[in-house]
Structure formats: structure tokens, C-alpha cells
C-alpha positions in Angstrom: -23.4 -39.4 8.0 -20.1 -38.5 9.7 -17.1 -36.2 9.1 -13.7 -35.9 10.7 -12.1 -32.5 11.1 -8.6 -31.3 11.7 -8.0 -28.6 14.4 -8.7 -25.5 12.3 -12.3 -25.1 11.4 -13.6 -22.4 9.0 -17.3 -21.5 9.6 -19.5 -19.1 7.7 -22.1 -17.9 10.2 -25.1 -16.6 8.3 -26.3 -13.1 9.0 -29.8 -14.6 9.2 -28.6 -16.6 12.1 -27.0 -13.7 13.9 -29.8 -11.2 13.3 -33.0 -12.7 11.8 -35.2 -9.8 12.6 -33.3 -8.4 15.6 -30.0 -9.6 17.1 -30.5 -13.0 18.6 -28.7 -12.6 21.9 -29.9 -15.9 23.3 -28.5 -17.8 20.3 -25.2 -15.9 20.5 -24.8 -16.7 24.2 -25.3 -20.4 23.4 -23.0 -20.2 20.3 -20.3 -18.7 22.4 -20.5 -21.5 25.0 -20.5 -24.0 22.1 -17.3 -22.6 20.6 -15.7 -22.4 24.0 -16.4 -26.1 24.6 -14.6 -27.0 21.4 -11.7 -24.6 22.1 -11.2 -26.7 25.2 -10.7 -29.7 23.0 -7.9 -28.0 21.1 -9.8 -26.5 18.1 -9.3 -23.1 16.6 -12.0 -21.3 14.6 -12.2 -18.8 11.7 -15.7 -17.3 11.9 -16.8 -15.5 8.7 -19.9 -13.4 9.3 -22.6 -12.9 6.7 -24.7 -9.7 6.3 -28.1 -11.4 6.1 -31.2 -9.3 6.7 -29.2 -6.3 7.9 -27.6 -5.9 4.5 -30.9 -6.3 2.7 -32.5 -3.7 4.8 -29.9 -1.1 3.8 -29.9 -2.3 0.1 -33.7 -2.0 -0.1 -33.8 1.4 1.6 -31.1 2.8 -0.7 -32.9 1.5 -3.8 -36.2 3.2 -2.7 -34.4 6.6 -2.6 -32.0 6.4 -5.6 -31.0 4.0 -8.3 -28.0 1.9 -7.0 -25.9 -0.5 -8.9 -24.6 -3.9 -7.8 -21.3 -2.4 -6.5 -23.1 0.0 -4.2 -25.3 -2.9 -3.0 -22.2 -5.0 -2.4 -20.6 -2.2 -0.3 -23.7 -1.9 1.9 -23.6 -5.7 2.3 -19.9 -5.7 3.1 -20.4 -3.1 5.8 -23.2 -5.1 7.3 -20.9 -8.1 7.5 -18.3 -5.9 9.2 -20.8 -4.8 11.8 -21.7 -8.4 12.5 -18.0 -9.3 12.6 -17.4 -6.6 15.2 -20.3 -7.9 17.2 -18.7 -11.4 17.3 -15.3 -9.9 18.0 -16.7 -8.1 21.0 -18.5 -11.3 22.3 -15.3 -13.4 21.9 -13.1 -10.5 23.1 -10.9 -12.6 25.4 -10.6 -15.5 22.9 -10.3 -13.7 19.6 -7.6 -12.0 17.6 -7.8 -8.2 18.0 -8.4 -7.5 14.4 -11.0 -8.5 11.8 -9.9 -10.2 8.6 -11.4 -7.6 6.2 -8.8 -8.1 3.4 -6.7 -11.0 2.0 -3.5 -9.6 3.4 -4.8 -10.0 7.0 -5.2 -13.8 6.6 -2.8 -15.7 8.8 -2.8 -18.7 11.1 -4.5 -17.5 14.3 -2.5 -17.4 17.5 -5.7 -17.1 19.6 -8.4 -19.7 19.3 -10.9 -17.5 17.4 -10.3 -15.2 14.4 -13.3 -13.3 12.9 -13.6 -12.4 9.2 -16.0 -10.1 7.4 -16.7 -9.1 3.7 -13.7 -7.9 1.7 -14.6 -6.2 -1.6 -17.5 -6.0 -4.1 -18.0 -9.1 -6.1 -16.7 -11.4 -3.4 -19.3 -13.0 -1.2 -18.6 -14.3 2.4 -18.8 -17.8 1.0 -16.0 -17.0 -1.4 -14.0 -15.4 1.4 -14.4 -18.5 3.6 -13.2 -20.8 0.8 -10.2 -18.4 0.1 -9.3 -18.4 3.8 -9.5 -22.2 4.0 -7.3 -22.6 0.9 -4.7 -20.1 2.2 -4.5 -21.8 5.7 -4.7 -25.3 4.4 -8.2 -26.3 5.7 -9.9 -28.9 3.6 -13.4 -27.7 4.2 -15.7 -24.9 5.2 -19.0 -25.2 7.2 -21.9 -23.1 5.9 -24.0 -22.5 9.1 -27.1 -20.8 7.8 -30.8 -21.5 7.6 -31.0 -24.5 5.3 -30.4 -27.9 6.9 -29.6 -29.5 3.6 -29.1 -28.6 -0.1 -32.4 -29.3 -1.9 -33.2 -29.5 -5.6 -35.7 -26.7 -5.2 -37.1 -24.5 -2.5 -38.5 -26.8 0.3 -40.6 -23.8 1.6 -42.5 -23.8 -1.7 -42.4 -27.4 -2.9 -43.3 -30.3 -0.5 -41.6 -32.7 -2.9 -38.2 -31.0 -2.8 -35.5 -33.5 -2.7 -32.7 -33.2 -0.2 -29.1 -34.3 -0.8 -26.7 -35.6 1.9 -23.7 -35.9 -0.5 -23.1 -34.4 -3.9 -20.2 -33.1 -6.0 -19.6 -29.5 -7.0 -20.6 -30.1 -10.6 -24.0 -31.4 -9.4 -24.4 -28.5 -7.0 -23.5 -25.9 -9.5 -26.2 -27.2 -11.9 -28.8 -26.2 -9.2 -27.7 -22.5 -8.8 -27.3 -19.4 -11.0 -24.0 -18.9 -12.8 -23.5 -15.3 -11.6 -23.2 -13.6 -8.2 -26.1 -11.1 -7.5 -26.0 -9.1 -4.2 -28.5 -10.7 -1.8 -28.7 -14.0 -3.7 -30.1 -16.9 -1.6 -28.3 -20.2 -2.1 -26.5 -22.5 0.4 -23.2 -21.7 -1.3 -23.3 -18.8 -3.8 -21.9 -19.2 -7.4 -18.5 -17.5 -6.9 -17.9 -19.4 -3.6 -18.9 -22.7 -5.3 -16.7 -22.0 -8.3 -13.6 -21.3 -6.1 -14.3 -24.3 -3.9 -14.6 -26.6 -7.0 -11.3 -25.2 -8.4 -9.4 -25.6 -5.1 -10.8 -28.9 -4.0 -12.4 -27.4 -0.8 -15.4 -29.3 0.6 -18.5 -27.5 2.0 -20.7 -28.8 4.7 -24.2 -27.2 4.7 -26.2 -27.3 7.9 -28.7 -25.4 10.0 -26.5 -23.1 12.1 -29.1 -22.7 14.9 -29.2 -26.4 15.6 -26.2 -26.5 18.0 -26.9 -30.1 19.1 -26.5 -31.2 15.5 -23.5 -28.9 15.1 -21.9 -30.6 18.1 -22.5 -34.0 16.5 -20.8 -32.8 13.4 -17.7 -31.6 15.1 -17.5 -34.7 17.4 -17.4 -36.9 14.3 -20.9 -38.4 14.9 -23.9 -38.8 12.6 -25.2 -35.4 11.7 -27.9 -33.8 9.5 -26.6 -31.8 6.6 -25.1 -31.9 3.1 -21.5 -32.5 2.1 -20.4 -31.0 -1.2 -17.1 -32.2 -2.6 
């Protein structure tokens, strides 16, 4: 399966990729080189950071001490995404715009080759934000670079007979996931991001973000492993 990109690429980099148990400095070093190589080919990148395990650590700790609602959980998750965003902003310091996109009014076409985005406000996941940025800037797709290599009909970690999909439409995908956003929800594209992408005609490419060899094939228009939702 192949896909052709234009020169602005929107990527959601999962928090579980940035910091699975601790910050994966080795991966980030490789990822920086990977992005630099494609900048050399004329591409620009919007990198939207997830909160991943870091957000769940804070959410779980708060819940053990006091009852917290979904808005509080979301704010903890948002600040986790902002910390991860500032980490990437520091790593890409010479190549990145000096500010983080932490609200809609900061979205603009980047002058530098890298622009980092974080969470915005409660009820809006980073998948939703990636789709919103793509729609504002005219990108036709987003890349969800997280743990799953594909979309499956059920959890492949629990079910050996889980079926993977290489192509599907948004209606088919939305049948597989919950209707509502819950902080910390695990799904390749969460419900509110999927709903917005469906409404705006934005495609999503699901792939394993750690497999940079496969990632390179995707961006080079070669056969790659992943799922395209359109």
C-alpha cells in the first residue's frame, strides 16, 4: 500500500512513543534525524504531542487522593502533552517555530520547517487537534504515529484472531470505537477526532511510530505497513 503526500505533514506522535516508561532518548535522537532528512527534501512538519503514560500517571495519582472529574483529568493530560511538546521544541530548537501551538489562534502556516503542538482545552484530544490543524492549514491527512501498527477489529494483544485493516472508511472505523471521549481512552483515533475527520474529509494514516524504516517508506511513497482511514 502506498500514499503520496504534499509538502506539509501533520503527525500525532503518541506520548507512549515519546515516554513509554521513561523518556526514550535513543528513539528521539533517531526521530530527529529522520525528520531532518525529510526537511532536506523540502517537507515541513506539524508535530502534535500526546500525553501517554505521563498523563495517566498524574490522573491515577490524583484519583487516589481525591475524587476528580473528567475536566480535571483532561487538564492533567493537557499539561502532560505540553511538557512533551516543550521537550520536542527543545530537541528541534534550531528547526522549530519558537512557540507551541497550545490554542487554535496560534495555528498558522509555519515559516520554519517544524511546528510543535500540544493539547488545547478539556474535551479536545490531540487527535482532534491534529485534524483541526490539518483542516485549517489545508492538509488532506494526518499521521497517527503511536503503538498500533494497524487498526484491528479487536485488541490483538488479547485476541489472536484479531483482524487488521489496511483501508477502511470513517463509518466503518467509528463502528469499532466508543461514541464518547473519555480521558485516557485507548483507540487509534479517538471518537471526537474521528468525528471531526469524518465531517471535514480528512484522512488518517495509522502506523507504529517507532518503526522509522516503515515511516520512511510511507513518506517516500513506497509500500508501507499501516491503515488508511478515509
